[in-house]
Steps between C-alpha positions, in 0.01 A plus 500: 500500500865574433758233565828638629688171509727478197424850371760751387426839652622857465472730802572868439637683802590164649808597697330616822176543689185359345684403182746285693207341682347411161830345388534299821137387483525392137815298566345343813193405294716317247564748220766357268668839459436858606655790313554771760493845345678792661671819391813370673517120467797482738255587780310174445572234762621183327277198544438180301248552223528879501653667193592867548429727202552870450158655458405863539138507382541865396782411257390373158836328434483315836145386422599369157805319640296344780229387256763327288672341801176384661332355191422178690295683766148376570413742782565871554467682829539872434600625841720793391379837609600854568 
């Protein structure tokens, strides 16, 4: 069983729809921090515990930068899609 409380999560495509629901659910369940990946981080609604990051999963440079920035992550939810 996975424990959400205290985890550090990354949610790709976390700025709207199902991704935003994942972010909200993780924070409500006690995640310490949630990195919210989006192509346009300015579209991410600010909320305590959420850290917007630029992440286009089709861009190798974005992936490398996100991996470096999110090195403390313990959970990944890959919600990005085409």
